[in-house]
C-alpha positions in Angstrom: -17.5 -2.9 38.5 -18.4 -0.9 35.3 -21.4 -2.0 33.5 -20.1 -0.8 30.0 -16.5 -1.7 28.8 -15.1 0.5 26.3 -12.0 -1.3 24.7 -9.1 1.4 23.9 -8.4 0.7 20.1 -4.5 1.1 21.6 -5.4 -2.8 23.1 -6.8 -3.8 20.0 -4.3 -5.7 17.7 -4.0 -4.7 14.3 -5.6 -5.6 11.2 -3.7 -7.4 9.0 -4.3 -6.4 5.3 -3.3 -8.0 1.9 -2.7 -5.8 -1.2 -4.3 -7.6 -4.4 -2.4 -9.9 -6.5 -1.4 -7.6 -9.2 0.1 -5.0 -6.5 2.8 -7.5 -6.2 3.6 -7.6 -9.4 4.1 -3.7 -9.8 7.9 -2.6 -9.8 9.9 1.4 -9.9 9.1 2.3 -13.5 5.9 1.0 -14.3 3.2 2.9 -15.9 0.0 2.5 -13.8 -3.7 3.8 -13.9 -5.0 5.0 -10.7 -8.3 5.0 -9.7 -9.1 7.2 -6.7 -12.7 7.0 -6.9 -15.8 6.1 -9.1 -15.3 7.9 -12.2 -12.0 9.5 -11.1 -8.9 8.0 -13.2 -5.6 9.4 -13.7 -2.0 7.9 -14.5 1.1 7.6 -13.6 4.7 6.0 -13.0 5.6 3.6 -9.9 8.1 5.6 -8.0 8.6 3.3 -5.1 7.1 -0.2 -3.4 7.3 -1.6 0.0 8.9 -5.1 0.2 5.6 -6.5 1.3 3.8 -4.8 -1.6 1.1 -2.7 0.6 2.3 0.7 0.0 3.2 2.4 -3.2 4.7 5.7 -4.1 3.2 7.0 -7.4 4.1 10.3 -9.2 1.0 11.4 -10.9 0.5 12.4 -14.7 0.1 16.6 -15.2 2.2 17.7 -12.7 0.1 16.6 -10.1 2.5 15.2 -7.3 3.9 12.4 -6.0 1.3 10.7 -3.7 1.6 7.6 -1.1 -1.2 4.7 -1.6 -2.1 1.8 0.5 -4.0 -0.9 -0.2 -6.3 -0.5 2.4 -6.8 2.8 1.1 -9.6 1.6 -1.4 -7.4 2.9 -4.2 -7.1 0.7 -7.8 -3.6 0.6 -9.1 -3.7 -1.3 -12.5 -0.8 -1.7 -14.7 -1.3 -0.3 -18.2 0.5 -1.4 -21.3 3.7 0.4 -22.0 
């Protein structure tokens, strides 16, 4: 018998993630403010939202492209006034 047993991550159950409450109100076409790191905030438009609201596609302002953000990424997505 092995002295130390290493658990394989493939055998571990996935951790359930829940988006912040305001993520559930996000809809396609909404203008948002995205904070990816302290001091770095950019704007954008919601392009798509998954059915469970855990992932959001955002078209970033300034031609920075489209990015996929997940609620477990530590990113804040806040609706802005139109």
